[in-house]
C-alpha positions as CSV (number, residue, x, y, z in Angstrom):
1,M,71.1,71.5,-34.0
2,R,69.4,74.2,-35.0
3,N,66.6,72.0,-36.6
4,R,65.9,70.5,-33.0
5,W,65.7,74.1,-31.5
6,G,63.1,74.9,-34.5
7,Y,61.1,71.6,-33.7
8,L,60.9,72.4,-29.7
9,L,59.7,75.7,-30.5
10,V,57.3,74.5,-32.8
11,L,56.0,71.9,-30.2
12,F,55.9,74.3,-27.7
13,C,53.6,76.8,-29.4
14,I,51.6,74.4,-30.3
15,M,51.6,73.0,-26.6
16,A,51.2,76.7,-25.3
17,V,47.4,77.3,-27.7
18,P,44.9,77.4,-24.6
19,A,42.0,74.8,-25.3
20,W,39.1,77.1,-26.2
21,A,41.4,78.6,-29.3
22,A,41.2,74.9,-30.7
23,G,37.5,74.3,-30.3
24,P,35.8,73.2,-28.2
25,G,36.1,68.8,-28.7
26,Q,40.2,69.0,-27.4
27,A,38.9,71.5,-24.1
28,L,35.4,68.5,-23.4
29,S,38.2,65.7,-23.8
30,E,40.3,67.1,-21.2
31,A,37.7,67.8,-19.1
32,Q,36.5,64.0,-19.5
33,A,39.8,62.9,-18.7
34,K,40.4,65.3,-15.5
35,Y,36.7,63.9,-14.5
36,A,37.7,60.6,-14.7
37,A,40.8,60.8,-12.9
38,G,38.9,62.8,-9.9
39,D,40.0,66.3,-10.6
40,K,36.4,67.8,-10.2
41,L,38.1,71.3,-10.2
42,G,40.0,70.9,-13.2
43,A,37.2,69.2,-15.1
44,L,35.1,72.3,-14.4
45,D,38.2,74.5,-15.4
46,Q,38.3,72.7,-18.8
47,A,34.5,72.3,-19.3
48,R,34.7,76.6,-18.8
49,E,36.9,76.8,-21.5
50,A,34.7,74.4,-23.9
51,L,31.8,77.0,-23.4
52,L,34.5,79.6,-24.4
53,A,35.2,77.6,-27.5
54,I,31.2,77.5,-28.0
55,W,30.1,80.8,-27.1
56,T,33.0,82.7,-29.3
57,E,32.0,80.5,-32.7
58,A,28.1,80.9,-32.0
59,P,26.3,83.9,-33.5
60,L,25.4,86.4,-31.6
61,T,21.8,86.1,-30.5
62,A,19.8,87.1,-27.3
63,R,18.7,83.7,-25.5
64,R,16.0,85.6,-23.5
65,A,14.7,88.8,-24.6
66,T,11.1,90.1,-22.7
67,F,9.2,92.8,-21.1
68,V,9.7,93.0,-17.3
69,T,8.2,94.6,-14.6
70,E,11.3,96.5,-13.4
71,P,14.7,96.7,-13.8
72,P,16.5,93.2,-12.6
73,Q,19.0,93.2,-9.6
74,G,21.1,90.8,-11.8
75,Y,21.1,88.0,-14.4
76,G,18.2,85.7,-14.0
77,M,16.9,87.9,-11.2
78,Y,14.0,89.6,-13.1
79,T,10.0,89.3,-13.0
80,P,8.7,89.3,-16.5
81,A,5.5,91.2,-17.4
82,T,2.7,89.5,-17.1
83,K,1.0,91.0,-20.7
84,P,3.0,93.1,-23.0
85,V,0.3,96.2,-22.7
86,F,1.8,99.9,-21.2
87,D,0.4,103.1,-20.5
88,T,2.2,105.6,-21.7
89,V,3.3,107.3,-18.6
90,D,4.9,104.2,-17.4
91,P,8.4,103.1,-18.9
92,I,9.0,99.8,-20.5
93,H,11.9,97.5,-19.1
94,V,13.7,95.2,-21.4
95,Y,15.6,92.5,-20.1
96,L,18.1,90.6,-22.7
97,E,20.6,87.9,-22.3
98,P,23.1,87.8,-24.9
99,V,25.2,85.0,-25.6
100,G,27.8,83.9,-28.7
101,G,29.5,87.5,-29.1
102,A,33.1,87.8,-29.8
103,V,35.2,87.4,-26.3
104,R,39.0,89.2,-26.0
105,R,41.5,87.8,-24.0
106,E,44.3,90.0,-23.0
107,G,46.6,89.7,-20.0
108,G,44.4,87.4,-18.6
109,L,41.1,89.4,-18.5
110,F,38.4,88.4,-20.7
111,K,36.5,91.7,-22.6
112,M,33.3,91.6,-24.3
113,S,31.5,95.0,-25.9
114,L,28.2,95.3,-27.1
115,A,26.3,98.0,-28.3
116,A,22.2,98.5,-28.7
117,D,19.8,99.9,-31.1
118,F,16.3,100.4,-31.1
119,A,13.7,101.1,-33.3
120,V,9.6,100.9,-32.9
121,K,7.0,100.1,-35.4
122,D,3.3,100.2,-36.0
123,G,0.8,97.4,-36.1
124,K,1.5,97.4,-40.0
125,G,5.0,97.3,-40.0
126,K,6.5,100.8,-40.5
127,V,9.1,102.2,-38.7
128,L,8.4,104.9,-36.7
129,G,11.4,105.9,-35.3
130,G,14.7,104.5,-33.3
131,Q,18.0,105.4,-32.1
132,E,21.6,103.9,-32.7
133,N,23.8,103.3,-29.7
134,I,20.9,104.0,-26.9
135,Q,23.0,101.4,-24.3
136,G,26.3,99.6,-24.5
137,L,27.6,96.5,-22.7
138,Q,31.6,96.2,-21.8
139,T,32.9,93.8,-19.7
140,T,35.7,93.1,-18.4
141,T,36.6,90.3,-16.0
142,R,39.4,87.9,-14.6
143,T,37.2,84.3,-15.1
144,F,34.9,83.7,-18.3
145,S,31.2,84.5,-17.5
146,S,28.2,83.3,-19.7
147,E,25.9,85.2,-17.5
148,V,25.9,88.3,-19.3
149,M,22.7,90.5,-19.2
150,M,21.6,93.7,-20.3
151,T,18.8,96.2,-19.1
152,L,17.1,98.8,-21.6
153,T,14.1,101.3,-20.5
154,F,12.1,103.3,-22.7
155,N,9.9,106.0,-22.0
156,L,6.7,105.7,-24.4
157,K,5.5,109.3,-23.8
158,G,3.5,110.6,-27.4
159,L,3.1,107.2,-28.4
160,P,-0.7,106.6,-29.4
161,S,-2.8,103.8,-28.1
162,G,-2.5,100.9,-30.5
163,Q,-0.1,97.9,-31.6
164,Y,3.7,97.9,-31.5
165,T,6.9,96.1,-32.1
166,L,9.9,97.1,-30.7
167,V,13.1,96.0,-32.1
168,V,15.8,95.6,-30.1
169,T,19.3,95.3,-32.4
170,L,22.5,93.7,-30.4
171,R,26.2,94.5,-32.3
172,D,29.2,92.7,-31.1
173,L,31.7,95.7,-31.4
174,F,34.5,93.0,-31.5
175,S,33.4,91.4,-34.4
176,D,30.7,92.0,-37.5
177,K,28.5,89.8,-35.4
178,K,24.6,91.2,-34.9
179,T,21.4,90.2,-34.1
180,A,17.9,91.4,-33.9
181,V,15.0,90.8,-31.5
182,E,11.2,91.9,-32.1
183,L,9.0,92.5,-29.0
184,P,5.2,93.3,-29.8
185,F,3.7,95.1,-27.4
186,A,0.6,97.2,-27.2
187,V,0.0,101.0,-25.9
188,Q,-3.7,101.5,-24.0
């Protein structure tokens, strides 16, 4: 009798593992089965589980990293700068869409936490300055969302005319993942 209960407990624990923890394959199969059965909403839920599994396994990167004309109003709601040429009196706005960070599931909530660092290099690649932890991104949601964005604003006062590269490093605070993007620009 004791062995049966142990077997049932192990079976229950295996069945209780969420699809995202088992990898995207299981969630995608379940999404396809639900779709074929006419359960479109269930298929979407399972597809989201597959996306979460892929997201957590992917390296941290910035899908989009671009200079923008002004701070965006939300995810994907930005106007790219036509040329990365700026006056020293104008602030520089950078739009980033990070993907692949660690996601913690705590009590029905999904949590992500990133930190951003920056450096400015001259035209020869020499680092002129920078700062760590200039901005963070902490999200807590009840539904996993892959629509994550960051906006960073920089002041160029005192930077002489010339060619530069802005290096933005994103660090995942829940894992050892990090990535850096380089954005060339000029000051006139």
